[in-house]
C-alpha positions as CSV (number, residue, x, y, z in Angstrom):
1,M,198.9,-69.9,-57.7
2,S,196.5,-68.4,-60.2
3,E,197.4,-66.0,-63.0
4,Q,195.5,-62.7,-62.6
5,N,194.3,-62.2,-66.2
6,D,191.1,-62.8,-68.1
7,A,192.4,-65.7,-70.1
8,V,192.2,-68.2,-67.2
9,S,189.7,-69.2,-64.6
10,I,190.5,-68.1,-61.1
11,P,189.6,-70.1,-58.0
12,T,186.8,-68.7,-55.8
13,G,187.7,-67.6,-52.3
14,N,190.5,-65.3,-53.2
15,P,190.7,-61.9,-51.4
16,P,188.8,-59.4,-53.6
17,A,190.7,-58.0,-56.6
18,T,191.4,-54.3,-56.3
19,D,190.6,-52.0,-59.2
20,K,194.1,-50.4,-59.0
21,P,196.8,-52.9,-58.1
22,G,199.3,-50.1,-57.3
23,F,201.9,-51.3,-59.8
24,R,201.8,-48.3,-62.1
25,P,203.8,-45.1,-62.2
26,A,201.9,-42.0,-61.4
27,V,202.6,-40.4,-64.8
28,V,202.8,-42.2,-68.1
29,A,203.3,-40.1,-71.3
30,P,200.8,-41.0,-74.0
31,V,202.0,-43.4,-76.7
32,P,200.3,-43.0,-80.1
33,L,198.5,-46.1,-81.2
34,E,200.3,-45.7,-84.5
35,A,203.6,-46.4,-82.6
36,V,202.1,-49.5,-81.1
37,A,200.9,-50.8,-84.5
38,S,204.3,-50.0,-86.0
39,S,206.1,-51.9,-83.3
40,L,203.9,-54.9,-84.1
41,G,204.5,-54.6,-87.9
42,I,200.8,-54.2,-88.6
43,A,198.6,-51.5,-90.2
44,L,196.9,-48.9,-88.0
45,P,193.1,-49.5,-88.0
46,P,191.0,-46.9,-89.8
47,D,190.0,-43.8,-87.8
48,S,192.4,-44.4,-85.0
49,A,195.3,-42.1,-85.8
50,A,194.3,-39.8,-82.9
51,T,194.2,-42.6,-80.3
52,S,197.0,-42.8,-77.7
53,V,197.5,-45.2,-74.8
54,T,198.8,-44.7,-71.3
55,G,198.7,-48.2,-69.9
56,V,198.5,-51.9,-70.8
57,S,196.3,-54.5,-69.1
58,L,195.6,-58.2,-69.4
59,N,192.8,-58.0,-66.8
60,S,189.5,-56.2,-67.5
61,R,189.1,-55.7,-63.7
62,T,192.3,-53.6,-63.5
63,V,191.8,-51.6,-66.7
64,E,192.3,-47.8,-66.2
65,P,191.2,-45.1,-68.6
66,G,193.6,-44.9,-71.6
67,D,194.7,-48.6,-71.5
68,L,195.3,-50.9,-74.3
69,Y,193.4,-54.1,-73.3
70,L,195.1,-57.3,-74.3
71,A,192.5,-60.0,-75.1
72,L,194.5,-63.2,-75.0
73,P,193.3,-66.8,-75.6
74,G,193.3,-69.0,-72.5
75,A,192.7,-72.6,-71.4
76,T,189.1,-72.0,-70.4
77,R,188.1,-68.5,-71.6
78,H,189.2,-66.0,-74.3
79,G,190.0,-62.5,-73.2
80,A,187.6,-61.3,-76.0
81,D,184.8,-62.4,-73.6
82,F,185.7,-59.5,-71.4
83,V,186.2,-56.7,-73.9
84,S,183.0,-54.9,-73.1
85,Q,184.0,-54.7,-69.4
86,A,187.4,-53.4,-70.4
87,V,186.0,-50.7,-72.7
88,A,183.5,-49.7,-70.1
89,A,186.4,-49.2,-67.6
90,G,188.2,-46.9,-70.1
91,A,190.2,-49.1,-72.5
92,V,190.8,-47.1,-75.7
93,A,192.0,-50.0,-77.9
94,V,192.1,-53.8,-77.9
95,L,194.8,-56.2,-79.0
96,T,193.8,-59.8,-79.8
97,D,194.3,-62.7,-82.2
98,E,192.2,-63.9,-85.1
99,D,189.8,-65.9,-82.9
100,G,189.3,-63.0,-80.7
101,A,188.8,-60.7,-83.7
102,R,186.1,-63.0,-85.1
103,Q,184.3,-62.9,-81.8
104,L,184.5,-59.1,-81.5
105,A,183.2,-58.7,-85.1
106,L,179.8,-59.5,-83.7
107,E,180.0,-56.6,-81.2
108,D,179.6,-52.9,-82.0
109,L,182.9,-51.7,-80.5
110,A,183.7,-48.0,-80.3
111,V,187.5,-48.6,-80.0
112,P,190.0,-49.8,-82.5
113,V,191.1,-53.5,-82.6
114,L,194.7,-54.6,-83.4
115,I,195.1,-58.2,-84.6
116,V,198.3,-60.2,-84.3
117,G,199.0,-64.0,-84.7
118,N,200.5,-64.5,-81.2
119,P,199.5,-61.7,-78.9
120,R,201.0,-63.4,-75.8
121,A,204.5,-63.0,-77.4
122,A,203.9,-59.3,-78.0
123,V,202.9,-58.4,-74.4
124,G,206.3,-57.7,-73.0
125,S,207.5,-55.5,-75.8
126,L,204.3,-53.5,-75.8
127,A,204.5,-53.0,-72.0
128,A,208.1,-51.9,-72.3
129,L,207.1,-49.4,-75.1
130,V,204.1,-47.9,-73.2
131,Y,205.8,-47.7,-69.8
132,R,209.2,-46.9,-71.1
133,S,210.5,-49.2,-68.4
134,Q,214.1,-49.5,-69.6
135,P,215.1,-46.3,-71.4
136,L,218.6,-46.0,-72.8
137,D,219.4,-43.0,-70.6
138,G,221.1,-44.8,-67.7
139,V,218.5,-43.9,-65.1
140,S,216.7,-47.3,-64.8
141,P,217.3,-49.3,-61.6
142,T,220.1,-51.9,-61.7
143,L,218.3,-55.2,-62.1
144,F,219.2,-58.5,-60.5
145,G,217.3,-61.6,-61.8
146,V,217.6,-64.9,-59.8
147,T,216.5,-68.2,-61.2
148,G,216.9,-71.9,-60.2
149,T,214.7,-74.5,-58.5
150,N,215.4,-73.6,-54.9
151,G,216.7,-70.5,-53.2
152,K,215.3,-67.8,-55.5
153,T,213.3,-66.0,-52.8
154,T,215.9,-66.0,-50.1
155,T,218.6,-64.9,-52.5
156,T,216.5,-61.9,-53.7
157,Y,215.8,-60.9,-50.1
158,F,219.5,-61.2,-49.4
159,I,220.3,-59.0,-52.4
160,N,217.7,-56.5,-51.2
161,S,219.1,-56.5,-47.7
162,L,222.7,-56.1,-48.9
163,L,221.8,-53.2,-51.2
164,R,220.2,-51.5,-48.2
165,A,223.3,-52.1,-46.2
166,L,225.2,-50.3,-49.0
167,G,223.0,-47.3,-48.5
168,M,220.7,-47.8,-51.5
169,N,216.9,-47.7,-51.8
170,P,216.2,-51.0,-53.6
171,G,213.0,-52.7,-54.9
172,L,212.0,-56.3,-54.9
173,I,209.7,-58.4,-57.1
174,G,209.0,-61.9,-55.9
175,T,206.9,-64.7,-54.6
176,I,206.1,-63.2,-51.2
177,E,205.7,-59.5,-51.9
178,I,206.7,-56.7,-54.1
179,L,208.6,-53.7,-52.6
180,A,208.6,-50.4,-54.5
181,G,210.5,-48.3,-52.0
182,G,208.8,-48.5,-48.6
183,E,205.5,-49.8,-50.1
184,A,204.7,-53.5,-50.0
185,I,202.4,-54.9,-52.6
186,P,201.1,-58.5,-52.1
187,S,202.4,-60.9,-54.8
188,L,200.2,-63.5,-56.5
189,L,202.8,-65.0,-58.8
190,T,206.5,-65.8,-58.5
191,T,206.9,-63.3,-61.3
192,P,204.0,-61.0,-62.1
193,E,202.6,-60.7,-65.7
194,S,204.9,-58.7,-68.0
195,T,202.4,-55.8,-68.1
196,D,202.9,-55.4,-64.3
197,V,206.7,-56.1,-64.4
198,H,207.3,-53.2,-66.8
199,A,204.8,-50.9,-64.9
200,L,206.7,-51.8,-61.7
201,L,210.1,-51.0,-63.2
202,A,208.8,-47.7,-64.4
203,L,207.3,-47.0,-61.0
204,M,210.6,-47.8,-59.3
205,R,212.4,-45.5,-61.6
206,E,209.8,-42.8,-61.0
207,R,210.4,-43.2,-57.2
208,G,214.1,-43.0,-57.6
209,L,215.0,-46.5,-56.7
210,E,218.5,-47.4,-57.5
211,A,218.2,-51.2,-57.9
212,A,215.7,-54.1,-57.8
213,S,216.0,-57.8,-57.4
214,M,213.5,-60.2,-59.1
215,E,212.7,-63.9,-59.0
216,V,212.6,-65.4,-62.5
217,S,210.8,-68.7,-62.6
218,S,210.7,-71.1,-65.4
219,H,207.0,-70.3,-65.7
220,A,207.9,-66.6,-66.1
221,L,210.2,-67.5,-69.0
222,S,207.8,-69.9,-70.6
223,F,204.8,-67.6,-70.4
224,H,206.7,-64.4,-71.5
225,R,206.4,-62.6,-68.2
226,V,209.9,-61.1,-68.4
227,D,210.0,-60.5,-72.1
228,S,211.8,-57.2,-73.0
229,V,213.4,-57.0,-69.5
230,T,217.2,-56.9,-69.6
231,F,218.8,-57.8,-66.3
232,D,222.2,-56.3,-65.3
233,V,223.2,-59.4,-63.4
234,A,221.4,-62.8,-63.7
235,G,222.0,-65.4,-61.0
236,F,221.6,-69.2,-60.9
237,T,221.1,-71.2,-57.7
238,N,220.6,-74.9,-58.6
239,L,218.4,-77.2,-60.7
240,T,216.5,-80.2,-59.2
241,Q,213.3,-82.0,-60.0
242,D,210.3,-79.7,-60.1
243,H,207.7,-78.4,-62.6
244,L,208.0,-81.5,-64.9
245,D,204.3,-81.2,-65.3
246,L,205.1,-78.1,-67.4
247,H,208.4,-79.0,-69.0
248,G,208.2,-82.7,-69.4
249,S,211.9,-83.5,-68.7
250,M,214.8,-82.1,-66.8
251,D,216.5,-81.2,-70.0
252,E,213.6,-79.0,-71.1
253,Y,213.4,-77.5,-67.7
254,F,217.1,-76.6,-67.9
255,R,216.7,-75.2,-71.4
256,T,213.9,-72.9,-70.2
257,K,216.1,-71.6,-67.3
258,A,219.0,-71.1,-69.7
259,E,217.0,-68.6,-71.7
260,L,217.7,-66.1,-69.0
261,F,221.5,-66.4,-69.6
262,T,221.4,-64.9,-73.1
263,S,222.3,-61.5,-74.4
264,A,218.7,-60.7,-75.0
265,R,217.8,-61.0,-71.3
266,A,221.0,-60.3,-69.3
267,R,224.3,-58.5,-69.5
268,R,226.3,-60.8,-67.2
269,A,225.8,-63.7,-64.8
270,V,226.8,-65.4,-61.6
271,V,226.3,-69.2,-61.8
272,T,226.5,-71.6,-58.9
273,V,228.3,-74.7,-60.3
274,D,227.7,-77.2,-57.5
275,D,225.4,-79.4,-59.7
276,P,225.9,-80.7,-63.3
277,W,223.2,-78.3,-64.6
278,G,225.1,-75.3,-63.2
279,R,228.3,-76.4,-64.8
280,Q,226.5,-76.9,-68.1
281,L,224.9,-73.5,-67.9
282,A,228.3,-71.8,-67.2
283,D,229.8,-73.5,-70.2
284,E,226.9,-72.7,-72.6
285,A,225.7,-69.2,-71.4
286,G,225.8,-66.6,-74.1
287,I,227.0,-63.9,-71.7
288,S,230.0,-63.3,-69.4
289,V,229.8,-65.7,-66.5
290,T,231.3,-65.6,-63.0
291,T,231.3,-69.1,-61.4
292,L,230.6,-69.8,-57.8
293,S,230.9,-72.9,-55.7
294,A,229.7,-73.4,-52.1
295,T,232.0,-76.5,-51.9
296,P,235.7,-76.0,-51.2
297,G,237.8,-77.1,-54.1
298,G,234.9,-76.7,-56.5
299,G,237.2,-75.1,-59.1
300,A,235.0,-71.9,-59.5
301,D,236.0,-68.2,-59.7
302,W,234.7,-67.8,-56.2
303,T,234.6,-70.5,-53.6
304,V,233.0,-70.8,-50.1
305,E,235.7,-71.7,-47.6
306,S,236.3,-71.8,-43.8
307,A,232.6,-72.2,-43.0
308,K,232.1,-72.3,-39.2
309,P,228.8,-72.4,-37.3
310,R,227.7,-69.3,-35.3
311,G,224.4,-69.8,-33.5
312,L,221.9,-71.1,-36.0
313,G,223.9,-69.6,-38.9
314,T,227.3,-69.7,-40.4
315,D,230.5,-67.6,-40.7
316,F,232.3,-68.2,-44.0
317,E,234.8,-66.8,-46.5
318,L,234.4,-66.2,-50.2
319,R,237.8,-66.6,-51.9
320,H,238.5,-65.6,-55.5
321,R,241.1,-67.3,-57.7
322,D,243.2,-64.2,-57.4
323,G,243.3,-64.4,-53.6
324,T,240.7,-61.8,-52.9
325,V,238.7,-62.7,-49.7
326,L,235.3,-61.5,-48.5
327,R,234.2,-62.4,-45.0
328,V,230.4,-63.2,-44.8
329,H,227.9,-64.3,-42.2
330,T,224.3,-65.5,-42.5
331,G,222.1,-66.0,-39.5
332,L,219.8,-68.4,-41.4
333,P,220.4,-72.2,-40.8
334,G,221.5,-74.6,-43.5
335,D,224.3,-75.0,-46.0
336,F,221.8,-73.9,-48.7
337,N,221.6,-70.5,-47.0
338,V,225.4,-70.2,-47.2
339,A,225.0,-70.8,-50.9
340,N,222.2,-68.2,-51.2
341,A,224.2,-65.6,-49.3
342,A,227.3,-66.3,-51.4
343,L,225.3,-65.9,-54.6
344,A,223.8,-62.6,-53.4
345,T,227.2,-61.3,-52.4
346,I,228.9,-62.0,-55.8
347,M,225.9,-60.8,-57.8
348,V,226.0,-57.4,-56.0
349,L,229.8,-57.4,-56.4
350,D,229.5,-58.0,-60.2
351,S,227.1,-55.1,-60.5
352,G,230.0,-52.8,-60.0
353,I,230.3,-52.4,-56.2
354,E,233.9,-52.1,-54.9
355,P,235.0,-55.0,-52.7
356,S,236.0,-52.7,-49.9
357,A,232.5,-51.1,-49.8
358,L,230.9,-54.5,-49.9
359,Q,233.0,-55.8,-47.0
360,A,232.1,-52.7,-45.0
361,A,228.4,-53.3,-45.6
362,L,228.8,-57.0,-44.6
363,D,230.7,-56.2,-41.5
364,G,228.5,-53.2,-40.4
365,H,225.0,-54.5,-41.0
366,D,224.9,-58.3,-41.0
367,P,222.5,-58.2,-44.0
368,F,222.1,-62.0,-44.4
369,T,220.4,-62.4,-41.0
370,V,217.2,-60.9,-42.4
371,S,214.1,-62.9,-41.8
372,V,212.5,-64.2,-45.0
373,P,208.8,-65.0,-44.5
374,G,208.1,-68.7,-44.9
375,R,211.7,-69.6,-45.6
376,M,213.3,-71.4,-42.6
377,Q,211.1,-69.1,-40.5
378,L,211.5,-69.8,-36.8
379,I,208.2,-69.9,-34.8
380,S,209.6,-71.1,-31.5
381,D,212.9,-72.2,-29.9
382,A,211.8,-75.0,-27.6
383,P,210.6,-77.0,-29.3
384,A,212.4,-75.6,-32.3
385,A,209.5,-75.0,-34.8
386,V,210.2,-74.0,-38.3
387,V,208.0,-73.2,-41.4
388,D,209.7,-73.6,-44.8
389,F,208.6,-73.5,-48.4
390,A,210.3,-76.8,-49.2
391,H,208.0,-78.4,-51.7
392,N,210.2,-80.6,-53.9
393,P,212.6,-83.5,-53.1
394,D,215.8,-81.5,-53.0
395,A,214.4,-78.7,-50.9
396,L,212.8,-81.0,-48.4
397,A,216.0,-83.0,-47.9
398,R,218.0,-79.8,-47.4
399,A,215.5,-78.4,-44.9
400,L,215.4,-81.6,-42.9
401,K,219.1,-81.8,-42.7
402,A,219.3,-78.1,-41.7
403,V,216.9,-78.6,-38.7
404,R,218.4,-81.8,-37.4
405,P,219.3,-81.2,-33.7
406,Q,222.7,-82.1,-32.3
407,A,221.4,-83.9,-29.3
408,P,220.9,-87.6,-30.0
409,E,217.7,-87.8,-27.9
410,S,216.0,-85.0,-29.9
411,R,213.6,-85.9,-32.7
412,V,212.6,-84.3,-36.0
413,I,208.9,-84.2,-36.6
414,V,207.9,-83.2,-40.2
415,V,204.5,-82.2,-41.5
416,F,204.2,-82.0,-45.3
417,G,202.3,-83.1,-48.4
418,A,202.4,-82.8,-52.1
419,T,200.6,-80.4,-54.5
420,G,197.8,-81.7,-56.7
421,Q,198.1,-81.5,-60.5
422,R,201.8,-81.0,-60.3
423,D,204.7,-83.4,-61.1
424,Q,203.2,-86.6,-59.7
425,G,206.5,-88.5,-59.9
426,K,208.0,-86.6,-57.0
427,R,205.4,-87.6,-54.4
428,P,206.9,-91.0,-53.4
429,T,210.4,-89.6,-53.6
430,M,209.4,-86.9,-51.0
431,G,207.9,-89.6,-48.8
432,A,211.1,-91.6,-48.9
433,I,213.2,-88.5,-48.1
434,A,211.1,-87.7,-45.1
435,A,211.3,-91.3,-43.8
436,R,215.1,-91.2,-44.1
437,L,215.6,-87.8,-42.4
438,A,212.8,-87.4,-39.9
439,D,211.8,-89.4,-36.8
440,V,208.1,-88.7,-37.1
441,V,206.6,-88.3,-40.6
442,I,203.1,-86.7,-40.7
443,V,201.7,-86.7,-44.2
444,S,198.9,-84.2,-44.8
445,D,197.6,-82.0,-47.6
446,D,199.4,-79.2,-49.5
447,D,197.2,-77.7,-52.3
448,P,195.2,-80.6,-53.7
449,H,193.7,-78.3,-56.5
450,D,191.2,-80.5,-58.3
451,E,192.8,-83.9,-57.4
452,D,191.6,-86.2,-54.7
453,A,193.5,-85.3,-51.6
454,A,193.5,-88.8,-50.2
455,A,195.0,-90.2,-53.4
456,I,197.8,-87.7,-53.2
457,R,198.5,-88.6,-49.6
458,S,198.6,-92.3,-50.4
459,E,201.3,-91.8,-53.0
460,V,203.5,-89.9,-50.5
461,I,202.8,-92.4,-47.8
462,A,203.7,-95.3,-50.1
463,G,207.1,-93.8,-50.8
464,A,207.7,-93.3,-47.1
465,R,206.7,-96.9,-46.2
466,A,208.7,-98.4,-49.0
467,A,211.8,-96.6,-47.8
468,R,211.2,-97.5,-44.2
469,E,210.8,-101.2,-45.1
470,S,213.6,-101.6,-47.7
471,E,216.1,-99.5,-45.7
472,D,215.1,-100.7,-42.2
473,L,214.4,-97.1,-41.0
474,D,213.2,-96.4,-37.5
475,C,210.6,-93.7,-38.2
476,E,206.9,-93.3,-37.4
477,I,204.6,-92.6,-40.4
478,V,201.3,-90.9,-39.7
479,E,198.5,-89.6,-42.0
480,A,196.6,-86.6,-40.6
481,Y,194.3,-84.1,-42.3
482,P,193.2,-81.5,-42.8
483,R,196.5,-79.7,-42.5
484,D,195.7,-77.7,-39.3
485,V,194.9,-81.0,-37.6
486,A,198.2,-82.4,-38.7
487,I,200.1,-79.3,-37.4
488,R,198.3,-79.7,-34.0
489,Q,199.2,-83.4,-33.9
490,A,202.9,-82.6,-34.5
491,V,202.9,-80.2,-31.6
492,E,201.1,-82.7,-29.3
493,L,203.8,-85.2,-30.0
494,A,206.7,-82.8,-29.5
495,T,208.8,-82.2,-26.4
496,E,210.9,-79.1,-25.8
497,K,214.0,-80.9,-27.1
498,D,212.4,-81.8,-30.4
499,T,212.2,-80.0,-33.8
500,I,209.1,-79.5,-35.8
501,L,209.3,-78.7,-39.5
502,V,206.2,-77.7,-41.4
503,A,207.2,-77.8,-45.0
504,G,205.7,-77.1,-48.4
505,R,203.6,-73.9,-48.2
506,G,205.9,-71.4,-46.4
507,H,204.3,-67.9,-46.6
508,E,201.2,-69.0,-48.4
509,V,197.9,-68.1,-46.8
510,W,195.4,-69.8,-49.1
511,Q,194.9,-73.5,-49.7
512,E,193.2,-74.4,-53.0
513,V,190.8,-77.3,-52.8
514,K,188.4,-78.1,-55.7
515,G,188.5,-74.6,-57.1
516,V,188.0,-72.9,-53.7
517,N,190.7,-71.1,-51.8
518,L,190.6,-71.8,-48.1
519,A,192.3,-69.5,-45.6
520,L,195.3,-71.4,-44.2
521,D,198.6,-70.1,-42.9
522,D,201.0,-72.7,-41.5
523,R,202.7,-70.1,-39.4
524,V,199.5,-69.0,-37.7
525,E,198.4,-72.6,-37.1
526,L,201.8,-73.6,-35.7
527,R,201.9,-70.6,-33.5
528,A,198.4,-71.3,-32.2
529,A,199.1,-75.0,-31.5
530,L,202.4,-74.2,-29.7
531,T,200.6,-71.5,-27.6
532,A,197.8,-73.9,-26.7
533,R,200.4,-76.3,-25.2
534,G,202.1,-73.5,-23.3
535,F,205.2,-73.2,-25.4
536,K,206.8,-69.8,-25.9
537,V,206.5,-68.5,-29.5
538,S,208.5,-65.8,-31.4
539,T,207.0,-62.4,-32.1
540,D,206.8,-61.5,-35.7
541,E,204.3,-58.8,-36.9
542,R,204.2,-60.4,-40.3
543,I,202.4,-63.5,-38.9
544,E,198.8,-62.4,-38.5
545,S,196.7,-64.6,-36.1
């Protein structure tokens, strides 16, 4: 996904950017530019003592009158290139670095320019200052931050649903959408830019929201998107191979995630300790930690026990060391959704909710049966057809295991690919996993970006074929593209007893190919293919044909 600021190039074919993204509170008290300069430890520019700001923006297209425009350096363009547009839109001051200042010295600007060595690192604190997003008066929403490789989105949806079951009016900031009360705002990043995060938190407080849950990706931490945000409860799901194109190694990936579990970013934490990284995090975290294990005998503070299937989902108990028991149900399939539901439960409990109130909400509302768009989303029952976001080895393995039918004559047909310009090493691994766990493996395209799509497919197929030959696997391996053709082929091969898993893109509705975003929604394509064959599909108003 593309960052929505002026420091990077944005693929064509996106839906048009709106002038007002809807993230901001209705009223922002002016902040003197002198206070901004003081917070940065720099001198106030001449003749600017009377200037005040009422907003912060990284994007000249979303500047509103009274904004401080942040002209940041980027990979392809410098934000200073867009200062004239920002000023024309109403920016009253500019913050940039030395390179940007030299560029702006050639222009006749009518607004003051603040210069700092690393403006990116200053964005979060400035946004917090201007929007007063986390005042010390106890009226901010209770904040839940969830990180990990897999499960972040579902866990935040589960938290949001549980808070509603408790009678609260919560918000949500995540991959799929942003909810500020009843209003949904489409999300372009796993975590928005810090300017938007702080504006959203101020908006939620203005609307009287009592709590909010947020996905916190490693990119968000690396790129300062959650700077100056303090979470009341931080949660950790798991850590598996992903994003090594950014972090270089699993150790660096872990170190980035671990930044969330420090006193500067969170007050307390719930950490799932079912992998070595979780156990290491629990040992090293700089804040109070409650441990959780989805495996009986895991030696954690809270443990999942007595798990029993009910429909597609699971009934289970959460048992504390002291004997306290919570009874929980999730209607979503897979052991990983048991872990997600358990994490959401304990995070809400650790925010200060009484166990009896929590149990009443769990019993009375079944909050973990909420449908999460693009996360194990059921499109039809016969054949069982599911769309999931599984886009890395661990997630793909979990998803394939979760959808495996009980009947021995039923087959699993999987459609998936690998993303271009991302962690090339996981491609053959994902092919091998599909060969081991599916009966028909259809390799297609995910988001090729600027890479050759055929080359990506060949790496995935090589891994699948190698596993089939070396492990004597009985699976069919097919290459099909473009992706809509692959989905139709999967449906053509399926009987009512089979299961189709379309993995990797989930809720996403745009496929990036050579800098162009093409409209593509796996859920729409799968529904259309099933309907064409006469299969009955589910009704979900969030899937727009």
